[in-house]
LUMMIZA-170001 format. One line per 10 residues: their letters; for each residue x, y, z of C-alpha. Coordinates in Angstrom, 2 decimals. Example, Ala and Ser with C-alpha at 12.3 -4.5 7.8 and 13.67 -1.06 7.14 Angstrom:
as = 12.30/-4.50/7.80; 13.67/-1.06/7.14
***
This chain:
msderspsla = -0.13/-0.10/-0.06; 2.57/2.40/0.67; 3.44/2.81/-2.77; -0.21/4.05/-3.71; 0.96/7.03/-1.62; 2.66/10.34/-2.18; 6.44/10.34/-1.31; 5.58/13.29/1.61; 3.35/10.66/3.38; 5.74/7.83/2.74
hqpaaggiaa = 7.25/8.35/6.65; 3.72/8.31/8.21; 2.33/5.24/10.24; 0.62/2.54/8.39; -3.07/1.82/9.12; -4.74/-0.95/10.69; -3.02/-4.06/11.58; -0.81/-6.50/9.55; -3.84/-8.49/8.46; -5.79/-5.85/7.51
ramaaarpaa = -3.05/-4.35/5.47; -2.45/-7.66/3.92; -6.04/-8.16/2.67; -6.07/-4.24/1.65; -3.30/-5.08/-0.71; -4.81/-8.02/-1.94; -8.35/-7.23/-2.39; -8.91/-3.12/-2.22; -12.51/-2.57/-0.84; -14.65/-0.85/-2.92
ylqglnpeqr = -14.90/1.79/-1.05; -11.69/2.70/-1.38; -11.60/2.81/-5.09; -11.30/6.38/-6.32; -9.46/8.25/-3.50; -6.27/9.87/-4.18; -3.01/8.65/-2.38; -3.37/11.75/-0.16; -7.20/10.86/0.96; -6.38/6.88/1.10
aavetldgpv = -3.72/7.62/3.77; -6.37/9.92/5.73; -8.61/6.88/5.53; -6.33/4.35/6.68; -4.26/5.82/9.17; -6.21/5.07/12.14; -3.44/4.23/14.86; -2.82/7.69/16.91; -4.04/11.21/16.63; -4.50/12.59/13.16
lvlagagtgk = -4.95/15.80/11.44; -6.56/15.87/7.87; -5.90/19.55/6.66; -8.55/19.39/3.97; -8.37/22.27/1.60; -11.59/23.55/-0.03; -12.95/21.52/-2.44; -10.49/18.54/-1.77; -12.96/15.85/-0.82; -13.26/16.25/3.07
trvlttriah = -16.56/14.76/3.50; -15.78/11.66/1.57; -12.69/11.10/3.45; -14.77/11.32/7.12; -17.25/8.79/5.89; -14.85/6.49/4.27; -12.72/6.58/7.22; -15.69/5.57/9.46; -16.55/2.90/7.05; -13.33/1.39/6.80
ilatgraapy = -12.95/1.03/10.67; -16.37/-0.78/10.61; -15.42/-2.88/7.71; -12.03/-3.96/9.16; -13.70/-4.73/12.35; -11.42/-2.32/14.48; -14.26/-0.83/16.33; -18.13/-1.71/16.79; -20.65/1.46/15.36; -21.17/2.15/19.17
qilavtftnk = -17.75/2.58/20.07; -17.39/5.41/17.73; -17.62/9.10/18.35; -18.57/10.91/15.44; -18.71/14.66/16.09; -20.44/17.14/13.24; -21.62/21.09/13.55; -24.72/20.20/12.13; -27.75/18.16/12.34; -28.03/17.89/8.28
aaremrerig = -23.97/16.99/8.52; -24.66/14.18/10.65; -27.61/12.91/8.63; -25.68/13.12/5.32; -22.39/11.44/7.00; -25.07/8.54/8.48; -26.35/7.96/5.19; -23.17/7.92/2.92; -21.47/5.63/5.57; -24.52/3.25/4.72
vligqsvegm = -23.77/3.36/1.10; -20.36/2.75/1.36; -20.40/-0.28/3.75; -23.75/-1.52/1.80; -26.00/-1.50/5.00; -28.21/0.65/7.12; -26.04/2.26/9.72; -28.67/2.42/12.70; -25.90/1.46/15.65; -23.85/4.76/15.76
pwlgtfhaig = -25.33/6.18/18.82; -22.51/8.37/19.01; -22.75/10.19/15.72; -24.33/13.75/15.74; -23.61/17.55/16.99; -21.70/18.12/20.02; -24.76/19.30/21.73; -26.55/16.05/20.79; -23.88/14.11/21.93; -23.89/16.44/25.19
vkilrrhael = -27.44/15.66/25.95; -27.14/12.05/25.71; -24.45/11.83/27.86; -25.63/14.42/30.72; -29.08/12.29/30.65; -27.38/9.07/31.69; -25.38/10.95/34.58; -27.84/13.92/35.51; -27.98/13.38/39.01; -23.96/14.29/39.17
vdlksnftil = -24.63/17.77/38.11; -27.61/18.34/40.22; -30.17/17.63/37.43; -32.85/14.79/36.72; -32.80/12.69/33.61; -36.02/14.41/32.20; -34.38/18.00/32.33; -35.83/20.73/30.11; -33.64/22.44/27.33; -34.54/25.99/27.19
dtddqvrlmk = -34.83/28.25/23.87; -33.96/31.26/23.72; -36.80/33.04/24.32; -37.14/31.30/27.90; -33.54/32.04/28.40; -34.38/35.85/28.30; -37.83/35.50/30.17; -35.77/33.75/32.70; -33.08/36.28/33.05; -35.57/39.21/33.35
qviaaadide = -36.57/37.31/36.33; -33.23/37.39/37.60; -32.55/40.72/36.98; -35.79/41.93/38.27; -34.96/40.20/41.68; -31.88/41.85/41.75; -33.69/45.26/41.64; -32.26/46.10/38.62; -33.54/48.79/36.08; -34.40/45.91/32.76
krwparqlan = -34.24/48.96/30.68; -30.79/50.05/31.63; -29.28/46.55/31.47; -31.50/44.05/29.18; -32.23/40.71/29.56; -30.69/40.25/25.99; -27.42/41.71/26.89; -26.90/39.12/29.99; -27.68/36.43/27.71; -25.31/37.70/24.96
aidswknrgl = -22.44/37.65/27.88; -23.57/34.37/29.54; -23.48/32.67/26.33; -20.05/34.16/25.47; -18.61/32.66/28.74; -20.32/29.11/28.39; -18.68/29.14/25.10; -15.54/29.60/26.97; -16.14/26.72/29.35; -16.24/29.43/32.05
tpaqvpagea = -18.52/28.89/35.17; -19.90/31.63/37.30; -16.94/31.31/39.70; -14.38/31.71/36.61; -15.66/34.84/35.32; -12.76/37.42/35.11; -13.90/40.48/37.37; -13.24/42.94/34.56; -15.75/41.07/32.20; -18.29/40.69/35.24
msfangkgge = -18.05/44.38/35.45; -19.53/45.00/32.12; -22.94/44.46/33.26; -25.01/45.90/35.88; -21.65/47.52/37.53; -20.20/44.46/38.34; -23.06/42.00/38.86; -22.77/40.06/35.88; -20.77/37.30/37.77; -23.63/37.32/40.43
lyaayqarlk = -26.15/37.40/38.02; -24.70/34.20/36.16; -24.62/32.54/39.18; -28.25/33.37/39.93; -29.50/32.29/36.69; -27.33/28.72/36.77; -29.11/28.35/40.43; -32.35/29.28/39.13; -31.98/26.56/36.22; -31.57/23.76/38.63
tlnaadfgdl = -34.60/24.72/40.58; -36.39/24.53/37.25; -34.37/21.15/36.26; -33.45/23.21/33.18; -30.35/23.44/30.96; -29.51/25.98/27.99; -27.73/25.01/25.17; -24.53/26.21/26.45; -25.03/24.09/29.42; -24.84/20.84/27.28
llecirlfre = -21.05/21.16/27.04; -20.42/22.98/30.09; -22.02/20.63/32.34; -20.30/17.78/30.54; -16.90/19.38/31.26; -17.60/19.83/35.23; -18.97/16.08/34.87; -16.01/14.47/33.84; -13.53/16.92/35.73; -15.40/16.09/38.71
npgvlaeyhr = -16.00/12.45/38.27; -12.88/10.72/36.92; -14.68/7.23/37.08; -17.35/8.42/34.38; -14.78/9.87/32.09; -12.73/6.83/32.34; -15.93/4.98/31.36; -16.20/7.21/28.06; -12.29/6.69/27.56; -12.95/2.57/27.17
rfrfmlvdey = -15.78/2.96/25.40; -14.72/5.39/22.64; -12.00/3.51/20.80; -12.14/5.83/17.67; -13.00/9.60/17.76; -13.66/11.91/14.82; -14.47/15.43/14.72; -15.51/17.54/11.42; -14.74/21.08/10.78; -12.35/21.21/14.03
qdtnvaqylw = -11.22/24.80/12.87; -14.88/26.10/14.03; -14.80/24.59/17.49; -14.75/27.16/20.56; -12.87/26.76/23.70; -15.78/24.72/25.31; -16.04/22.10/22.51; -12.07/21.98/22.61; -12.18/21.45/26.21; -14.71/18.62/26.04
lrllsqapag = -13.02/17.08/23.39; -9.62/17.27/25.19; -11.09/15.43/28.56; -12.57/12.78/26.15; -9.31/12.38/24.51; -7.01/11.35/27.38; -6.21/8.31/26.69; -4.50/6.02/29.66; -0.95/5.65/30.14; 0.97/4.02/27.57
ekvnlccvgd = -2.06/4.18/24.96; -2.59/6.47/21.82; -5.60/7.94/21.75; -6.93/7.35/18.16; -8.73/10.63/17.58; -8.58/12.10/13.69; -9.78/15.61/13.44; -10.57/17.27/10.18; -10.42/20.95/9.11; -9.10/23.67/7.28
ddqsiygwrg = -7.43/26.66/9.08; -7.68/28.61/5.93; -11.22/28.56/6.28; -12.01/29.61/10.17; -14.25/32.46/9.88; -16.48/32.11/13.01; -14.26/34.11/15.42; -16.90/36.25/16.13; -19.06/33.66/17.69; -16.34/32.14/19.51
aevdnilrfe = -14.63/29.92/17.54; -10.74/29.64/17.82; -8.62/28.76/15.25; -5.74/28.27/17.48; -7.58/24.99/18.28; -6.26/23.54/14.95; -3.21/25.44/14.62; -1.78/23.79/18.15; -2.87/20.34/17.26; 0.62/18.64/16.96
kdfqgstiir = 1.20/20.25/20.54; -1.72/19.08/21.92; -1.65/15.58/21.01; 2.09/14.33/20.84; 2.94/12.01/18.12; 0.06/13.21/15.81; 0.29/12.89/11.99; -0.47/15.56/9.73; -1.86/14.57/6.16; -2.98/17.44/3.81
lernyrstgh = -5.44/17.19/1.34; -4.43/19.74/-1.61; -6.15/18.08/-4.79; -9.03/20.43/-5.19; -11.90/18.87/-7.35; -14.06/21.90/-7.38; -12.17/25.02/-9.06; -10.12/25.74/-11.97; -6.54/26.57/-11.94; -6.77/30.48/-12.14
ilgaaghlia = -9.16/30.28/-9.19; -6.71/28.21/-6.92; -4.30/30.25/-7.91; -5.86/33.63/-7.12; -7.15/32.20/-3.96; -3.87/30.54/-2.53; -1.66/33.48/-3.21; -4.18/35.90/-1.34; -4.14/33.19/1.92; -0.45/33.04/1.84
rnegrlgktl = -0.51/36.60/3.27; -1.82/35.27/6.83; 0.81/34.43/9.17; -1.33/32.01/11.62; -1.65/29.22/9.17; -0.20/25.63/8.84; 0.33/26.14/5.00; -0.90/24.09/2.03; -1.24/24.77/-1.75; -4.31/23.69/-3.36
ftddvegerv = -3.78/22.40/-7.17; -6.20/20.76/-9.39; -5.73/18.86/-12.38; -8.41/20.51/-14.27; -7.92/23.23/-16.80; -6.74/26.52/-15.55; -10.06/28.24/-16.75; -10.86/31.72/-16.82; -8.84/34.35/-14.92; -10.24/35.78/-11.88
tvagawdsge = -11.77/39.33/-12.95; -11.46/42.64/-11.06; -14.01/45.62/-12.02; -14.41/48.64/-10.53; -18.00/50.91/-10.45; -18.89/54.44/-9.51; -21.22/53.55/-7.16; -23.10/50.46/-5.59; -26.07/51.20/-7.83; -23.87/51.01/-10.46
earaigdeie = -22.23/47.97/-9.43; -25.43/46.01/-8.97; -26.86/47.28/-12.37; -23.34/45.94/-13.94; -23.79/42.38/-12.25; -27.34/42.17/-12.99; -26.67/42.96/-16.92; -23.89/40.10/-16.74; -25.96/37.64/-15.02; -28.48/38.20/-18.06
nlqrkghaln = -26.08/37.72/-20.31; -24.81/34.22/-18.86; -28.29/33.12/-18.70; -28.58/34.04/-22.48; -25.87/31.90/-23.11; -27.54/29.04/-21.18; -26.11/29.53/-18.02; -28.57/27.90/-15.22; -29.49/30.75/-12.39; -29.00/28.28/-9.73
diailvrasf = -25.13/28.17/-10.92; -24.84/31.73/-10.36; -24.44/32.89/-6.55; -23.61/37.01/-5.43; -21.54/36.81/-1.93; -21.76/39.99/-0.26; -19.88/41.03/3.07; -22.65/42.69/4.64; -26.27/41.95/4.51; -27.23/45.55/3.70
qmrefedrfv = -25.67/45.51/0.40; -28.41/43.05/-0.58; -31.20/45.61/-1.08; -29.57/47.01/-4.23; -29.15/43.63/-6.14; -32.77/42.69/-4.73; -33.96/45.71/-6.38; -32.10/45.51/-9.29; -33.37/42.06/-9.97; -37.02/42.70/-9.59
tlglpyrvig = -36.48/45.44/-12.26; -35.17/42.84/-14.57; -37.38/40.41/-13.72; -34.59/38.04/-12.59; -35.38/35.28/-10.07; -33.55/35.31/-7.01; -33.61/33.60/-3.56; -31.80/35.12/-0.55; -30.16/32.29/1.58; -29.52/32.44/5.32
gprfyeraei = -31.97/35.04/5.81; -35.15/36.76/4.77; -35.22/39.43/1.15; -34.41/42.94/2.45; -37.73/44.28/2.78; -39.32/41.00/4.37; -37.06/41.62/7.28; -38.73/42.31/10.72; -36.71/45.78/11.06; -37.79/47.02/7.70
rdalayfrat = -41.32/45.77/7.87; -41.74/48.03/11.08; -40.39/50.72/9.51; -42.51/50.41/6.17; -45.59/50.02/8.38; -44.50/53.33/10.05; -44.13/55.08/6.85; -47.65/53.28/5.58; -49.47/54.37/8.66; -48.13/58.33/8.37
mqpaddlafe = -48.91/58.26/4.65; -51.90/56.18/4.51; -54.05/56.63/7.77; -56.19/53.87/6.39; -53.73/51.13/6.44; -54.99/49.08/9.62; -52.59/46.01/9.12; -49.60/48.71/9.16; -51.13/50.53/12.22; -51.56/47.44/14.30
rivnvpkrgl = -47.93/45.97/13.46; -46.23/49.01/15.06; -48.81/50.11/17.48; -46.72/48.43/20.54; -43.84/48.48/18.68; -41.29/49.52/20.55; -43.24/48.53/23.49; -45.50/51.49/25.01; -47.88/49.01/27.02; -50.61/49.11/24.44
gdatvqilhd = -51.42/45.46/24.62; -53.94/43.21/23.09; -56.54/44.27/25.50; -56.24/47.98/24.07; -56.11/46.73/20.15; -58.95/44.61/20.84; -61.12/48.00/21.84; -59.84/49.94/19.02; -60.83/46.65/16.60; -64.35/46.44/18.00
yarhnsvpmm = -64.82/50.38/17.68; -63.59/50.64/14.22; -65.43/47.33/12.89; -68.55/48.69/14.73; -68.61/51.90/12.96; -66.69/50.88/9.72; -63.60/53.44/10.29; -59.90/52.64/10.18; -58.50/51.62/13.64; -56.29/55.06/13.73
qaarvlvete = -59.79/57.08/13.31; -61.08/55.28/15.95; -58.15/55.64/18.28; -58.49/59.48/18.02; -62.10/59.14/19.12; -61.31/56.53/21.72; -58.49/58.66/23.53; -61.09/61.69/23.85; -63.39/59.31/25.79; -63.22/57.16/29.05
elkpkprqtl = -63.21/53.85/27.11; -59.56/53.05/27.69; -57.76/53.13/30.92; -55.96/56.47/31.79; -52.25/55.10/31.07; -52.88/53.65/27.69; -55.27/56.37/26.64; -52.35/58.95/27.13; -49.94/56.68/25.33; -52.41/56.29/22.74
rdlmtafgrw = -52.96/60.41/22.44; -49.42/61.10/22.43; -48.80/58.29/19.28; -51.65/59.71/17.57; -50.26/63.15/18.04; -46.99/62.05/16.66; -49.03/60.53/13.49; -50.43/63.63/12.79; -47.27/65.64/13.35; -45.52/63.58/10.73
aaqsevlghq = -48.23/63.37/8.45; -48.22/67.58/8.35; -44.09/67.36/8.10; -44.67/65.19/5.06; -45.77/68.32/3.16; -42.68/70.30/4.14; -39.83/67.79/4.77; -37.72/65.86/2.26; -39.09/62.03/2.35; -35.79/61.12/3.67
elaelilees = -35.60/63.66/6.33; -39.21/62.66/7.05; -38.36/59.05/7.46; -35.30/59.38/9.79; -37.68/61.80/11.91; -40.59/58.89/12.16; -37.71/56.43/13.09; -36.30/58.61/15.58; -39.12/60.41/17.51; -41.22/56.70/17.11
gytdmwqkdr = -38.47/55.08/19.78; -37.57/52.74/16.94; -34.15/53.54/16.33; -33.44/53.90/19.93; -34.87/50.34/20.81; -32.43/48.85/18.29; -29.31/51.30/19.63; -30.07/50.04/23.40; -30.23/46.24/22.18; -27.24/44.57/22.96
taeaagrlen = -27.78/41.39/21.03; -25.15/40.70/18.21; -28.14/41.09/15.46; -28.73/44.69/16.70; -25.98/46.43/14.40; -27.07/44.75/11.50; -30.67/46.01/12.13; -29.43/49.18/12.34; -27.20/48.94/9.04; -30.77/47.49/7.48
lkelvrsmes = -32.34/50.79/8.73; -29.83/53.20/7.42; -29.87/51.13/3.70; -33.94/51.68/3.78; -33.60/55.26/4.32; -30.56/55.50/1.69; -32.74/53.65/-1.08; -35.34/56.37/-0.90; -32.89/59.13/-2.38; -34.09/57.90/-5.90
fenmagfleh = -37.66/58.85/-5.39; -39.30/61.98/-5.66; -41.76/61.47/-2.53; -42.82/58.90/0.18; -45.96/58.09/-1.68; -43.59/57.28/-4.79; -41.55/55.34/-2.45; -44.24/53.11/-0.86; -45.63/52.60/-4.22; -42.10/50.99/-5.60
islvmdasee = -42.12/48.96/-2.66; -45.51/47.57/-2.90; -44.51/46.13/-6.28; -40.96/44.89/-4.92; -43.20/42.85/-2.47; -45.40/41.59/-4.99; -43.02/40.71/-7.09; -41.08/38.64/-4.17; -44.10/36.64/-3.68; -44.79/35.35/-7.24
gasedkvsil = -41.03/33.48/-7.29; -42.50/30.43/-9.44; -39.56/29.58/-11.09; -36.90/27.31/-9.34; -33.89/28.35/-11.20; -32.77/31.59/-9.15; -29.57/33.71/-8.69; -28.60/33.27/-4.86; -27.76/36.24/-2.86; -26.25/35.17/0.70
tlhgakgley = -23.28/36.27/3.25; -19.68/35.20/2.72; -20.40/33.69/6.24; -23.08/31.95/4.84; -21.57/30.24/1.74; -19.01/27.88/3.42; -19.28/24.85/2.37; -21.52/25.58/-0.69; -20.00/25.90/-4.33; -21.41/27.67/-7.71
dtvflpgwee = -20.09/27.76/-11.24; -20.00/31.29/-11.29; -19.45/33.69/-8.36; -19.54/37.60/-8.10; -17.79/39.15/-4.89; -18.98/42.68/-4.80; -17.84/45.26/-2.16; -14.38/44.92/-2.05; -13.68/48.04/-0.57; -11.64/49.00/2.50
glfphqrsld = -14.17/49.49/5.61; -16.55/47.13/4.44; -14.32/43.98/3.34; -12.01/43.95/5.55; -14.63/45.48/7.75; -13.61/48.03/9.64; -15.14/46.76/12.77; -13.02/43.49/12.82; -9.96/45.59/12.46; -10.81/47.65/15.13
engragleee = -11.83/45.11/17.53; -9.45/42.25/16.70; -6.25/44.11/14.96; -4.12/41.30/12.95; -6.33/38.67/14.00; -9.16/40.38/12.97; -7.34/40.94/9.68; -6.32/37.27/9.01; -10.10/36.19/9.59; -11.37/38.59/7.05
rrlayvgltr = -8.76/37.12/4.43; -9.53/34.03/5.04; -13.16/35.12/4.23; -12.16/36.22/1.33; -10.45/32.98/0.58; -13.60/31.17/1.25; -15.54/33.25/-1.13; -13.12/32.88/-4.09; -13.18/28.92/-3.55; -16.85/28.76/-3.68
arrrakvwfa = -16.25/29.29/-7.66; -15.98/26.51/-9.87; -15.63/28.02/-13.02; -15.81/31.96/-12.41; -15.00/34.36/-9.65; -15.73/38.03/-10.35; -14.41/40.72/-7.82; -16.02/44.18/-8.00; -15.65/47.07/-5.83; -17.17/50.70/-6.17
snrrihglwq = -15.53/54.05/-5.69; -18.57/55.33/-3.73; -20.71/53.94/-1.24; -23.16/55.11/1.42; -21.64/54.22/4.45; -23.64/54.79/7.94; -25.96/57.08/6.13; -23.20/59.12/4.59; -21.72/59.24/1.07; -17.90/58.17/1.33
atmpsrfvde = -15.06/57.91/-1.52; -13.97/54.18/-0.90; -10.54/52.58/-1.81; -10.08/49.19/-3.09; -9.54/46.43/-0.47; -6.21/45.52/0.37; -7.36/41.82/-0.86; -7.48/43.51/-4.35; -4.06/44.57/-4.23; -3.06/40.93/-3.31
lpaahvdvve = -4.41/39.36/-5.65; -1.46/37.68/-8.41; -1.65/39.34/-11.74; -0.86/36.09/-13.35; -4.49/34.83/-12.39; -6.36/38.30/-12.52; -7.84/40.02/-15.67; -8.93/43.46/-14.68; -12.04/44.40/-17.06; -14.04/47.48/-17.53
psgsyssgga = -17.49/46.78/-17.67; -19.75/47.12/-21.07; -21.85/50.21/-21.90; -21.61/53.01/-19.60; -20.42/51.40/-16.54; -17.28/52.30/-15.05; -16.92/55.45/-17.66; -15.13/58.64/-16.61; -12.66/57.22/-13.48; -14.57/54.80/-11.82
famsrfdkaq = -11.34/53.36/-9.54; -10.89/55.20/-6.49; -7.11/55.99/-5.27; -5.96/53.00/-3.18; -4.70/53.42/0.28; -1.59/51.74/-0.69; -0.13/53.86/-3.44; 2.28/55.38/-0.87; 3.34/51.61/-0.37; 4.26/50.67/-3.86
pfsgstystp = 0.61/49.92/-5.01; 0.04/46.79/-7.07; 3.89/45.93/-6.61; 5.02/43.40/-9.25; 1.67/43.59/-11.13; 1.43/43.34/-14.71; -2.16/44.35/-15.15; -2.36/46.41/-18.51; -6.01/46.99/-19.18; -6.85/50.64/-19.94
gwqrarenma = -9.31/50.72/-16.80; -5.98/49.45/-14.27; -4.22/51.76/-15.95; -6.40/54.69/-15.69; -6.47/53.43/-11.81; -3.09/53.80/-11.66; -2.81/57.33/-13.23; -5.78/58.35/-10.60; -3.44/57.41/-8.07; -0.53/59.32/-9.13
sgfkatqppp = -2.83/62.51/-9.44; -4.27/62.32/-6.38; -7.62/61.79/-7.30; -10.25/61.03/-4.63; -13.95/61.31/-5.06; -15.48/63.27/-1.78; -18.98/63.84/-3.22; -21.96/61.68/-3.55; -21.80/60.06/-6.92; -23.78/62.57/-9.31
rrepltiege = -22.85/60.70/-12.29; -26.72/60.36/-13.41; -29.65/62.33/-12.21; -32.43/59.79/-11.13; -35.62/60.25/-13.55; -38.86/60.19/-11.09; -42.22/60.07/-12.84; -45.28/60.82/-10.33; -43.08/60.02/-7.25; -41.85/56.62/-8.60
lvarstgtas = -38.14/55.85/-9.61; -38.23/54.10/-13.11; -34.64/54.17/-13.54; -31.33/56.44/-13.44; -31.09/57.78/-16.95; -28.33/57.00/-18.85; -28.74/59.65/-21.28; -28.19/57.18/-24.23; -30.56/56.58/-27.19; -33.37/54.67/-26.85
vhkvgdrvfh = -33.55/51.15/-28.72; -36.99/51.64/-29.24; -38.87/53.37/-31.89; -42.00/55.94/-31.88; -45.16/53.78/-32.41; -43.47/50.56/-30.96; -45.65/47.76/-28.95; -43.88/47.48/-25.61; -44.84/46.07/-21.99; -44.19/47.29/-18.46
vkfgygdiae = -44.19/45.01/-15.47; -46.18/47.77/-13.66; -48.17/49.44/-16.40; -48.86/46.54/-18.56; -48.86/46.95/-22.73; -48.79/50.04/-24.47; -47.55/52.04/-27.88; -44.29/54.63/-27.64; -45.56/57.84/-28.55; -42.60/60.30/-27.78
idgnkltvdf = -38.67/59.59/-27.39; -36.28/61.75/-25.68; -33.02/59.68/-25.36; -33.70/57.11/-23.05; -36.73/58.47/-21.58; -40.02/57.26/-22.90; -43.77/58.56/-23.26; -45.95/55.64/-23.91; -49.86/55.37/-24.09; -50.69/52.43/-22.13
dkagrkrvvd = -53.76/50.32/-22.80; -55.08/50.85/-19.26; -52.73/53.18/-17.30; -52.76/55.92/-19.80; -50.09/57.93/-20.77; -47.00/57.56/-18.44; -43.41/58.53/-18.91; -40.88/55.68/-18.18; -37.22/54.72/-18.95; -36.56/52.31/-21.91
sfvaaa = -34.82/49.93/-19.50; -38.13/49.29/-17.42; -39.96/48.14/-20.52; -39.42/45.09/-22.95; -40.83/44.81/-26.67; -44.30/43.32/-26.32
***
């Protein structure tokens, strides 16, 4: 078997016993066929600790499942003697199914194959009394946790408005992810909540959990760690039980998972632990939720005499994509190192393109996707990977305009997000007082003490008198129907709506939107929220207000939104472009991947740099690596010279990651049509430090970018490249000033107005006599030949 291994692996320990090796050499098992030498070594090296460094697209899952099949097929262990840990239930199910296919029988006898938490529950229920629980303990979900923490905060006589329960929940979750009990919480961290009472509240919360015979998700590992530390006999039982241990995605483990695994993998004196961890240090991108890349980097130190096997043969991407990604990630210092290669063709180079602003970026990418679709490219094999969720909005708007089917993976579409629906409900209730659905949605958001009883009284009066709920509210606040407190609260709210409606006549609609969100307390609600999602929700609200600038007034904007929402609900086609974040893309792959927003401050994200320094930068670079390696055939990087950040237009600079892409694997292209004309490339921040050092980029666009840098060009104003054309309050499109392809008399179709005949043409602006909607002015990009 050794002659089938690559030379670099020849020194590794042989797998299995002598009989098993002889049998495998004589008749290789069917499940081993098709494995390359490195994969086979990872499958057959069974004795001692093994780290399989599995690069992107190198067949990691196949190696993991085949290794388990090999253990079972060679009789090295029974199914119940194998511990196999995954990060998701989906991965566990897939692994179980694939093992069954490999060995030709159902795998029902593997009780210890599952997620960290699923296995933790199984262990805790067996030994619950040793951690002060009963075997039928309840596992609390997030809402239950927060409710319990509110009780604990109230019992300590702490103002919950000043110190929200969700903030305490985040702190305790962080401590549990790091394996910290209440007594182990550092004093400085305890000070961060309720003036030093964080540790006390954590202890009180844990005591309350015991009283309720309950545990939260963090306890499923934390209490296991305590169980093993305080009960050596129990730990020894599991040492004897698990003859082989396998861990998937080891680079994503947090401290608690690491401690749990280290305790289970302590082999008795004189014995080797048969532990196999599979992962990729270059794809560790979840540091923000507690993952510790150091866990995989120190594997050799933690497990003496370990074998490291590198899987570097990539079966996903072309040579140019791997070359670009490999050159980029090589800049990271904190990595074990590997170089991916492929037997596939070199393929297309990675492309880099610049746009004047984020709107132009979305339009150019939308046009390019349409061109690919016309050439037969399936939309299901196209993805747009963004660094921040607020970037999705412009792509969604553009795709609705184009009639291009899309899906948002890992979260709702932009206009379906809860905070966006809330904000739109405020705007609709202001502009359309008869909109009961909008009013009912936000009457008690943020919480004002207007509960179900008050809303029911409004409902009853409105229905009995056939008037809208807001009109009912204006009547009832002047009567004794409501209790004094909700009556005064409702009166204040009605006064606010009246004030906002009056100001809609004098204020710009963006100013009005900001005023409504501020005076209603809605923005303040999210500013005070200490959950991890709050910052993203605030960014989305800013993006919503920013998106209104292209409209003449609030009425036109709301009409546009109704069309977008209607289009998003149709979605009959299954062939759709995927829009998702880079974090959500791990483990996925597509033929064509668009990577917009490669700008300093957005990617790498400024918050990551500010909070984590070099470690933050290296994680951002790993995220760029993950993005590039999602692509099978085409990777297309974009950056904009101007982007609205925190509500303000800013001239942006190309990401340092753009500078780090190797010239040999990259083409810098200029978008077709009017995109990127007139200096779309902003000055790089690295022009003083040999920008594009060693680069042989020679396209006109890149040369112009370098000239701009040399002359100190920098955009400082909002991009006035194209004035938006607004008609009857609705943004139809940004006028390009180019001549229309249509002619007077042409029959056209508009997604909103239907069929009509062109009466006049002014550049790309059309006056159309629609059959049902009458005469309207539109832009030709919004119509199609009938």
